[in-house]
N, C-alpha and C positions, 0 to 999 in steps of 0.2 A: 389328419393331424397326428404327429408322432407323440406317443406317450412318454418315451424315454429317448430324447434327442440330446446329444452332447456335441457342442461346437468344438472346433479345433482349439480355440483358446482355453475352454474348460478342460479339454483332454490334455493339453500341455501342462496345465496346473496340476492335474491329477497325477501325471507321471513325473512331475518335478522338473520340467524343462521350461525355458522361456518360449514364448510364442514364435519368435524368429528362428530359434534353433529347431523347434518342432517342425515348422514348415520346411526348413532346409532339409531335414531328414526325410520328410514325406515326399516332397516334389522334386528335389534336386538329387539327393542321394538314393531315394527310393528304398530306404532301409526300414521304414515304418509304413504299414498299409494306409492308403488314403481312405477317407470316408466314402461309402458307396450309396448311402441312403439320401435321396434328394427330397427336399421339402421346399417348395417355392423355387427360389433361385439359388439356394445354398445347399451344401451337402453336410450331413451330420453323421456322427457315429451312433450306432445302437449299442445296447449293452453287450451283445455278442462280439461286435467289432471292437469294442473297447477292451475286452479281454485279450484279443489278438494283439492290440496295440501294446498292452502292458508286457506281454511276452516278448514282443519285438524289442521293446525298450530295454529289457533285461539283457538281451543278447548284444544290442548295439552299445549300450552304456553299462558295462559290467561293474563299474565302480559305484559305490554308494555315496551318499552325501557326506558321510563321515570321512571317506577316503579322498574325495576330490572336492575342491571348493573353488567356485568361480571368483573372479575379481569383484564382481558386484556383491556377492554374498560375503566375501572377505571384508569389504568396506563396511557392511552392516555389522559384522561381528566385532570389528575393531572400533566401531563408533565414529568412523570418518566418512564424510560425504563422498559420493562417487567421483565428483570432479576433483576434489582434493586428493583422493586416493590415487586416481590416475596420474595427477601431476607429481605426486610423491614417487610413484613408480618410475615415471619418465626421468625424473631428476636423480634417481637412484637413492632417494632418502629411504624408501621401503624396498625390500627385495621383490624382484619380479617373479611371477610363476614360471616354472620350468617344465612341468608335465604337460605334454601336448596330447590332445585327444579330439578327434573330429575337427581338425583345423583350428582348435582353440586351446588356450593355455589355462591350466588350473593349478591350484596349490594342493600338494598332497599333505598328509598328516604332519610330516616333519617340517615341511616348509611353512605350514600354518603356525606351528609352535614358534619358529624363528620370527615369523611376521608378528605374532602377538607380543613377543618380547620387545621387538623394536618399537611397535606402536605404544606399548606400555611405558617404555623409557621416554618417548616423546610426550606422552600425556603427563608423566611425572615431572618432566622439565617445565612444561607449561603450567603445571599445577602449583609450582613453588612460588606463588606470588607474582607470576609474570602475566601481564595484561596487554593484549593487543590494542592497537589504536582504535579499531572498530569497537571493541568492548569498552574502551575508555570513553568513547563518545556516548555510549548507552548509559554509563555510570553517571556522567555529569549532565546528561540530558541536553546535549548539543548536537545539532545536525553535523554529519560528517564533512560537508563542504565548509561550513563555518569553522569547524575544528581544524581543518587543513589550512584555512586562511590564517587563523591565529598562530598555527605552528610556523607558517612562512613568515609572518610578521614578528615572530619572536615574543609573542604575548604569553605563551605557555611553554613550559620546558619540553624539549624533544626527548623521545625515548632513546636510551643509550645501550641497552642490552640487546645484542644481536644473537638470534637463534634461527638456524635454517633459512638464512638470507632475509630474515625479517627482524624488525626491531620491536622491543616490548618494554613496558614499564614494570618496575617492581613495586612493592607496597609503599616504600618511602617516596618514590617518584610520583606515584599516583596521588598521594596526599598533597604534594606540591602542586600537581595539576588541579586538584580540587580547589585549593586556596587561590590559584591564579584565575580560575574560572569564576570564583565568587567575586573577585575584584572587578572582573570584566562585566559579568552579567548582573551583579548586585542581587544575590539571592535574597528574597524577601521583598524586592521591589518588582514593579511590573513594567514591561516594555510596552510600546504603543501597539505592537502586533498582538501581544497577550491581552492588552486592554480591549482591543477590538473584538477578540474572541469571547472575552468575558461578558461584554455588553451586547453581543449578538449583532454587531455591525461589520460589514465587509471592511477589509483593511484600507482600501483606497478611499472608501466613503469616510471612514474614521479620520484618515489623514486630511481629507478635504475639510471636514468640520473643524479640525484643529487649526488649519490654516485660516479659516474664516473667523475663528475666535468663538465659535459656538461651544466647543469643548475646550476646557483649559489645557494648555500644553504642559508636558512634563518638564520639571526644572532640575532634577538631579542628573548630573552628567557623570558618566563612567570615567574612571581615572585613565584607563588604557585605551578603550575604544571610544570613538566619537558618537556615542549614543546617549539618549536621555531616558530616564525612567520615572515612573510615578511612585510616590510614597503611599503607604496604606491610607493615610488621611486624604491625599489627593484622589485616590481611586474612589473613595466614598463620594466625593463631589462629582467625579466623572459619571458615576452610575446615576446620581440624582439628575444631572443634566440630560443624560441620554434617555432616562425615563420620561422626563418632561417633553423631550423632543419627540419621542415615539407616541406619547399620549395626545399631545395637543396639535401636532402637525401631521397632515396626511398628504402623500404624494398623489399625482394625477392617476398613476397606474393603480394605486390602492383605491382611489375613489371610483375608478371605472369598474373594478371588481365588485365593489359594494352594490352596484346597480345591475351587475351581470353583463357588462360590455367589455370588449377588448380595449386595451390602452389606445391603439390606433384609431378605432371607431369613436371612442370617447373624445379623443383629441380633435377630431373633425367636428363633433357636436359642439365643442367649446369654442374653437377658434374660427372654423369655417362657417358653420351654420348658426352660431351664436345662440344655441339652445340653452346651454348651461353657462353660468358665470365663470370667468377664468380665476385661477388661484391668484392671490395677491400677496401672501406672506412669503418673504424671502429669508434665507439664512446667510447673513453676512454679505460681503461684497467681493466678487471675483469675476474673472472673465467668463466663467461658466455658472452664471447665476441660475439657481433652481427655485421654482415657486411651489408653494404648498398651500393646501386648504386647511382652514381652522375647523374646529368642531361645529361652529355655527354655520359656516359655509356648506359643510356636508349636509346639515339638516335642510338647508335651503335647496340643495340639489335634489335631495330625496323628495321634497315636496313638489318641485317642478316636474320631476319624472313621474310621480304618481298622478298629478293633475293632468299632465299632457296625455298620458296613456288612457286615463278614464274619459277625457273629453274627446279623444280621437283627433286632436289637432295635428299630430304627426305620429308616425310609426316607423319602425325600422325599414318597412317596405317602401314608404313614400318619402323618407327623409332625403334620399339622393336627388330628388327633383326640386328640393327647396332652394330658392334663390335669395 
């Protein structure tokens, strides 16, 4: 076992090169010595070999980090993402690197100063109250797809300031957007989707209970969008109804878990073998009527389960033979 083993990835970080460039210089250009010490199936550098690597890198890459800057490092320095930086260079928004070294292009000191000035002018322009559409969706807490639909329908004002082939809002336009969103979404009111999250019910289940009349439907309609919302007073009633629904009614799957059975096995014990009584309580009337157990029925099921297991009348091993 090596006491001082350095992988190629660690060696690349030590000499300040990316892993791909380091491997290219080692195996293709053969300008940097390859690791010679084998441990297992991999090769590693020892401390002595690492010193030779550092000397080779100084000869191969004579420029220091202050003199040459890669596009990846330039993106980090200017505070721009790598993808955006590459796109700005291709569209000639930012100057491209001109210094070529080892089949790659780098920025020298003078080019980096020009690059910083251009990037600074871009950040200053974007910092003078200009807000992108993506940032606007975060400010008003609306999903990007919903925001785009409202823009297409003309429910909210469109951005008019064009900068670098994109449109932005200024401070005044953003205030108009906020007012429009308030009229559409009714800030302070609760949509059915938000009500479902607050009460801990899945959205499709919440909608079904509203259609059955178990949960009261919202009555406040938005002026611009065809949506209904709950008032704070209505939400109090909704929460009360949901609590009663959760406390008093128990589904078959929940009843199965109470006695340690899977829902499918419990369903066979109820409907096929008639061991347990079926649920009788329903919630409203619809094509997909669901039945629930009350608290009293759950107590009866627990008693039947306990008595049957103690008397040995049936067991999970013999229940399949019951007729």
